C-alpha positions as CSV (number, residue, x, y, z in Angstrom):
1,M,82.9,86.4,141.1
2,R,86.5,85.6,140.4
3,A,87.3,81.9,140.8
4,G,90.0,80.9,143.3
5,P,93.2,79.3,142.3
6,S,93.1,75.8,141.1
7,Q,95.1,72.9,142.5
8,E,97.4,73.2,139.5
9,D,97.9,76.9,140.1
10,I,98.8,76.3,143.7
11,R,101.2,73.5,142.7
12,R,102.8,75.7,140.1
13,H,103.2,78.5,142.7
14,N,104.7,76.2,145.3
15,L,107.1,74.7,142.8
16,G,108.3,78.1,141.9
17,A,108.6,79.3,145.5
18,L,110.6,76.2,146.5
19,L,112.9,76.6,143.5
20,R,113.4,80.2,144.4
21,H,114.5,79.3,147.9
22,V,117.1,76.9,146.4
23,H,118.2,79.3,143.7
24,L,118.7,82.3,145.9
25,G,119.7,80.7,149.2
26,G,121.7,77.7,148.0
27,P,121.5,74.1,149.4
28,I,118.8,73.8,151.9
29,S,117.3,70.8,153.8
30,R,113.8,69.6,153.4
31,A,113.2,70.4,157.1
32,E,114.2,74.0,156.5
33,L,112.0,74.3,153.5
34,T,109.1,73.0,155.5
35,A,109.6,75.7,158.1
36,K,110.2,78.5,155.5
37,M,107.3,77.7,153.3
38,G,104.8,76.7,155.9
39,L,103.9,73.5,154.1
40,N,103.8,69.9,155.5
41,R,106.6,67.4,155.0
42,S,104.7,65.3,152.5
43,T,104.0,68.3,150.3
44,I,107.6,69.4,150.4
45,M,108.7,65.8,149.5
46,A,106.3,65.8,146.5
47,L,107.5,69.2,145.3
48,T,111.2,68.3,145.5
49,S,110.5,65.0,143.8
50,D,108.9,66.8,140.9
51,L,111.8,69.3,140.6
52,T,114.3,66.4,140.9
53,A,112.5,64.4,138.1
54,A,112.7,67.5,135.9
55,G,116.4,67.8,136.5
56,L,116.2,71.2,138.2
57,V,117.4,70.1,141.7
58,R,119.0,67.1,143.3
59,E,118.7,65.6,146.8
60,E,121.4,64.2,148.8
61,L,122.4,63.3,152.4
62,P,123.9,66.2,154.4
63,R,127.7,66.0,154.8
64,E,127.4,66.6,158.5
65,T,124.4,66.6,160.8
66,G,125.6,66.7,164.4
67,R,122.2,65.4,165.4
68,A,120.8,62.0,166.3
69,G,118.1,60.4,164.2
70,R,117.4,60.3,160.5
71,P,118.9,63.3,158.7
72,S,116.8,65.6,156.4
73,L,117.8,65.4,152.8
74,V,119.5,68.5,151.4
75,V,118.1,70.0,148.2
76,R,120.7,71.5,145.8
77,P,120.3,73.4,142.5
78,E,121.5,71.5,139.3
79,S,123.8,74.4,138.5
80,S,125.9,72.6,136.0
81,R,122.9,71.3,134.0
82,V,120.4,74.2,133.9
83,Y,121.7,77.6,132.9
84,V,120.9,81.0,131.3
85,F,122.8,83.4,129.1
86,A,123.4,86.9,130.6
87,F,124.7,89.8,128.6
88,D,125.9,93.2,129.7
89,V,126.2,96.0,127.1
90,G,128.0,99.0,128.8
91,P,129.6,102.1,127.4
92,D,133.1,100.5,127.7
93,R,132.6,96.8,127.7
94,L,130.6,93.8,126.4
95,A,130.2,90.9,128.8
96,V,128.6,87.5,128.4
97,A,128.2,84.8,131.0
98,R,126.7,81.4,131.2
99,V,125.1,81.3,134.6
100,G,123.9,78.1,136.3
101,L,120.8,77.8,138.4
102,G,121.8,79.0,141.9
103,G,123.7,82.0,140.4
104,V,126.9,80.2,139.7
105,I,128.9,81.7,136.8
106,L,130.0,78.7,134.8
107,D,131.7,80.5,131.9
108,R,132.2,84.1,130.8
109,K,133.7,86.3,128.2
110,E,134.4,90.0,128.3
111,T,135.8,92.4,125.8
112,V,136.4,96.2,125.5
113,R,133.8,98.1,123.6
114,R,134.6,101.3,121.7
115,R,132.3,104.1,122.9
116,G,129.6,105.6,120.7
117,P,126.4,104.6,119.0
118,F,126.4,100.9,118.1
119,V,125.3,99.1,114.9
120,V,122.8,96.6,116.3
121,G,123.6,93.8,113.8
122,E,127.4,94.1,114.5
123,L,126.9,94.2,118.3
124,T,124.4,91.3,118.5
125,G,126.6,89.3,116.2
126,T,129.5,89.7,118.5
127,L,127.5,88.8,121.6
128,A,125.9,85.8,119.9
129,G,129.3,84.6,118.8
130,F,130.6,84.6,122.4
131,A,127.5,82.6,123.5
132,R,127.9,80.0,120.7
133,Q,131.6,79.5,121.8
134,M,130.4,78.8,125.4
135,R,127.6,76.5,124.2
136,R,130.0,74.4,122.3
137,R,131.9,73.7,125.6
138,T,128.8,72.5,127.4
139,R,127.8,68.8,128.0
140,D,125.0,67.2,125.9
141,D,122.6,67.0,128.9
142,T,122.7,70.8,129.7
143,V,119.7,73.0,128.9
144,C,119.5,76.8,128.4
145,V,116.2,78.1,130.0
146,G,116.5,81.8,129.5
147,V,118.4,84.8,128.0
148,A,118.5,88.4,129.2
149,A,120.6,91.5,128.6
150,A,121.4,94.6,130.7
151,V,121.9,97.7,128.6
152,S,122.7,101.3,129.4
153,G,119.5,103.0,128.2
154,G,115.8,103.2,128.5
155,V,114.1,99.9,127.6
156,R,110.4,99.7,126.7
157,K,108.6,97.3,128.8
158,G,107.4,94.2,126.9
159,D,109.4,94.1,123.7
160,G,113.0,94.9,124.6
161,V,113.2,97.9,122.4
162,I,115.9,100.4,123.6
163,R,114.1,103.8,123.2
164,F,116.9,106.1,124.4
165,G,120.5,106.1,125.6
166,P,122.5,109.2,124.7
167,N,125.7,107.3,125.5
168,L,124.9,104.4,123.3
169,L,122.6,105.2,120.4
170,T,120.6,107.7,118.5
171,E,117.4,105.8,117.6
172,D,115.0,103.0,118.7
173,V,116.7,99.6,118.6
174,P,114.8,96.3,118.7
175,F,117.7,94.8,120.6
176,G,116.0,91.8,122.2
177,E,114.4,90.7,118.9
178,E,117.7,90.9,117.0
179,L,119.8,89.2,119.7
180,G,117.3,86.4,119.9
181,R,117.4,85.9,116.1
182,R,121.2,85.8,116.2
183,L,121.3,83.3,119.0
184,G,118.9,81.0,117.4
185,L,118.0,79.3,120.6
186,G,114.2,79.6,120.2
187,L,114.0,81.6,123.4
188,P,112.8,85.2,123.9
189,V,115.4,87.6,125.1
190,S,114.5,89.8,128.0
191,V,116.1,93.2,128.1
192,G,116.4,95.6,131.0
193,N,118.0,98.8,132.0
194,D,121.4,98.1,133.6
195,A,120.8,100.1,136.8
196,N,117.4,98.6,137.4
197,L,118.9,95.1,137.0
198,A,121.9,95.9,139.2
199,A,119.4,97.0,141.9
200,L,117.6,93.7,141.6
201,A,121.0,91.9,141.8
202,E,122.1,93.7,145.0
203,H,118.6,93.1,146.5
204,S,118.7,89.4,145.8
205,R,122.4,88.5,146.1
206,G,124.4,91.6,147.2
207,V,124.6,94.0,150.1
208,G,120.8,94.7,149.9
209,V,119.6,91.2,150.7
210,A,116.6,91.4,153.1
211,V,116.3,95.2,152.6
212,K,112.8,96.0,151.5
213,D,113.4,99.6,150.4
214,L,116.6,100.6,148.7
215,I,118.0,102.8,146.0
216,Y,120.9,101.7,143.8
217,L,122.8,104.4,142.0
218,H,125.0,103.3,139.0
219,G,127.7,105.3,137.3
220,D,129.4,104.8,134.0
221,V,129.6,107.6,131.5
222,G,126.3,108.7,132.9
223,I,124.2,108.0,136.1
224,G,121.3,105.6,136.4
225,G,119.3,104.3,139.3
226,G,117.1,101.4,140.4
227,I,114.5,101.9,143.1
228,I,113.2,98.9,145.2
229,A,110.1,99.8,147.2
230,G,108.5,97.1,149.3
231,N,110.6,94.4,147.7
232,H,109.4,95.5,144.2
233,L,111.3,97.3,141.5
234,L,109.6,100.6,140.5
235,G,109.7,100.4,136.7
236,G,107.2,103.1,135.8
237,H,104.3,102.9,133.4
238,D,106.3,102.1,130.3
239,G,109.4,100.8,132.0
240,Y,111.5,103.9,132.0
241,G,111.5,104.5,135.7
242,G,114.6,105.1,137.7
243,E,116.3,107.7,135.4
244,V,117.6,109.6,138.5
245,G,120.6,110.8,136.5
246,H,118.3,113.3,134.8
247,M,117.1,114.8,138.0
248,V,118.1,118.5,137.9
249,V,120.3,119.5,140.9
250,N,122.0,122.6,139.4
251,P,119.7,124.6,137.2
252,G,121.7,126.3,134.5
253,G,124.7,124.1,135.2
254,R,126.6,121.8,132.9
255,A,125.1,120.6,129.7
256,C,123.7,117.1,129.8
257,G,123.4,114.6,126.9
258,C,119.6,114.5,127.4
259,G,119.4,118.2,126.3
260,S,118.9,119.7,129.7
261,R,121.4,121.3,132.0
262,G,122.5,120.7,135.5
263,C,121.3,117.0,135.7
264,L,122.9,114.8,138.3
265,E,124.6,112.9,135.5
266,A,126.1,116.1,134.1
267,E,127.4,117.2,137.5
268,V,128.6,113.9,138.9
269,G,129.4,111.7,135.9
270,E,132.8,110.6,134.6
271,R,133.3,113.7,132.5
272,A,132.5,116.1,135.3
273,L,135.0,114.5,137.6
274,L,137.8,114.2,135.0
275,E,137.3,117.8,133.8
276,S,137.3,119.1,137.4
277,A,140.6,117.2,138.0
278,G,142.2,118.5,134.9
279,R,142.3,115.1,133.2
280,F,139.9,115.6,130.3
281,P,140.3,115.0,127.4
282,A,142.7,112.2,127.9
283,D,143.5,108.8,126.5
284,Q,142.3,107.1,129.7
285,R,138.6,107.1,130.4
286,G,136.2,104.9,132.3
287,R,136.5,103.3,135.7
288,E,140.3,103.2,135.6
289,A,140.4,107.0,135.0
290,V,138.0,107.6,137.9
291,R,140.0,105.3,140.2
292,A,143.2,107.2,139.2
293,V,141.6,110.5,140.4
294,V,140.5,108.9,143.7
295,E,143.9,107.4,144.3
296,A,145.6,110.8,143.5
297,A,143.3,112.5,146.1
298,D,144.3,109.9,148.6
299,R,148.0,110.7,148.0
300,G,147.3,114.4,148.7
301,D,146.7,115.8,145.2
302,I,144.9,119.1,145.9
303,V,143.3,119.3,142.4
304,A,141.9,115.7,142.7
305,Q,140.7,116.4,146.2
306,E,138.8,119.5,145.0
307,A,137.3,117.7,142.1
308,L,136.0,115.0,144.4
309,K,134.7,117.6,146.8
310,R,132.8,119.3,144.0
311,V,131.3,116.1,142.6
312,G,130.5,114.8,146.2
313,D,128.5,118.0,146.8
314,W,126.2,117.4,143.9
315,L,126.0,113.7,144.6
316,G,125.0,114.4,148.2
317,L,122.3,116.8,147.0
318,G,120.9,114.3,144.6
319,V,120.9,111.5,147.2
320,A,119.2,113.9,149.7
321,N,116.4,114.5,147.2
322,L,115.9,110.8,146.7
323,I,115.9,110.1,150.4
324,N,113.3,112.8,151.0
325,I,111.0,111.3,148.3
326,F,111.5,107.5,148.8
327,N,112.6,107.1,152.4
328,P,114.9,104.1,151.6
329,E,116.6,102.0,154.2
330,M,119.7,101.8,152.1
331,V,121.4,103.6,149.3
332,I,124.0,101.6,147.3
333,F,126.6,103.1,145.1
334,G,127.8,101.0,142.1
335,G,129.8,101.4,138.9
336,I,132.1,104.4,139.0
337,L,130.0,105.8,141.8
338,R,131.4,103.2,144.0
339,E,134.9,104.8,143.8
340,I,133.5,108.4,143.7
341,Y,131.5,107.8,146.9
342,L,134.5,106.2,148.7
343,G,136.5,109.3,147.8
344,S,133.8,111.8,148.7
345,A,131.8,110.1,151.5
346,A,132.4,113.0,154.0
347,Q,131.1,115.5,151.5
348,V,128.0,113.3,150.6
349,R,127.2,112.9,154.3
350,S,127.6,116.6,154.9
351,R,125.0,117.4,152.2
352,L,122.6,114.8,153.6
353,A,122.9,116.4,157.0
354,L,121.9,119.7,155.4
355,H,119.2,118.7,152.9
356,A,117.8,115.3,153.9
357,M,114.9,115.4,156.5
358,A,116.0,114.0,159.8
359,P,113.4,111.2,160.1
360,Q,114.3,109.9,156.7
361,R,118.1,109.9,157.3
362,E,118.3,108.7,160.9
363,R,118.1,105.0,160.0
364,L,119.6,105.3,156.5
365,R,122.6,103.1,155.6
366,L,125.0,104.1,152.8
367,R,126.8,101.2,151.2
368,T,128.9,100.3,148.1
369,S,128.0,97.5,145.8
370,A,128.9,94.1,147.0
371,L,128.8,92.7,143.5
372,A,131.0,95.5,142.1
373,D,131.5,95.4,138.3
374,D,129.4,92.2,138.1
375,A,126.2,93.7,139.4
376,T,124.6,94.4,136.0
377,L,125.6,90.9,134.7
378,V,124.2,89.2,137.8
379,G,121.0,91.2,137.4
380,A,120.6,90.1,133.8
381,A,121.0,86.5,134.9
382,E,118.3,86.9,137.5
383,L,116.0,88.5,134.8
384,A,116.6,85.4,132.6
385,F,115.8,83.1,135.5
386,A,112.5,84.9,136.3
387,H,110.5,82.8,133.8
388,V,111.7,79.4,135.1
389,L,111.1,80.5,138.7
390,A,107.6,81.5,137.9
391,D,106.7,78.1,136.2
392,P,109.6,75.7,136.5
393,L,108.3,72.6,134.8
394,E,106.6,74.4,131.9
395,V,109.7,76.5,131.1
396,L,112.0,73.5,131.3
397,A,109.7,71.5,129.0
398,R,109.6,74.3,126.5
399,A,113.4,74.8,126.5
400,G,114.0,71.1,125.9
401,T,111.8,70.9,122.8
């Protein structure tokens, strides 16, 4: 028979659970922690004492109580001391952030990236250089406890190898291993698909907080997706789940970078919109080009309006398919799809009325990303913090050696 958890296992779990409450919810009193975690006051006091001694949290008197009697101490994350590095590698930009415990962005650097396949050594060298600049600006008592990157591509679970990404590269890339070597921090680098990580970010810190079942759709050059079911990300057997951009919505339609035709990405992505609006090829691409089409449509530009209507048709059909399969409570549009949805919401909803089953759509909420362009970066930070939240004291001790 399988042995039950030891006292040390229980303690480790409780330390992680308490730190997660502080990390995601912000400052919280001991009394509130007692109620939320279902533990007695002496256990909460012991846990917070351990985390305080480790330098992960601090306790202080509340600024205002409004109540008689002895106030309950407030537990706050040590955001300025304990941090992670988060990286975002997109088709058009590179972003690096130093993110403190509690989700506070302490420092960041962003630069334009030239489109096309990347040379892994050159790219990781640039990212590591930004991180070193930030590290030189930190105090001596700070400690980095994790590193993670969001990339636009399919990432193999376990080793951070990017297996595919037609908008980024042409062969397998050991991205996590190379970035870790360049950083020289002695920490493993976790790597995740950008849409999957953005879905986690919206679920933990964005518009999808407290929503157990949601679908996040992310647009850049292509279309990606992250699916949260029962509070868990559906990653698939090897980690490649969520490639909703390659769901065929128009057989025999536009050619897609994956080799197929009529994929959602091919019919709804940046190029499809710009070509339909008569704006491709052009010097301006990316999110600004998409916003320009939406703004033109708002001003009455007939060509732009027709382009949004066409793209909205295919987007609505794709979303209807996802709703029928997964029955989410919420669908979130991020990246360039944020602007595309805002410009074609009526068309999307019209398609849902026609193609989504009534029971699945009657309680559905359609929303745009609350984290906007930072969703993928925030998601990478949460991935980096996952280790310390699972075993706070062990990870901190390892990072400090």
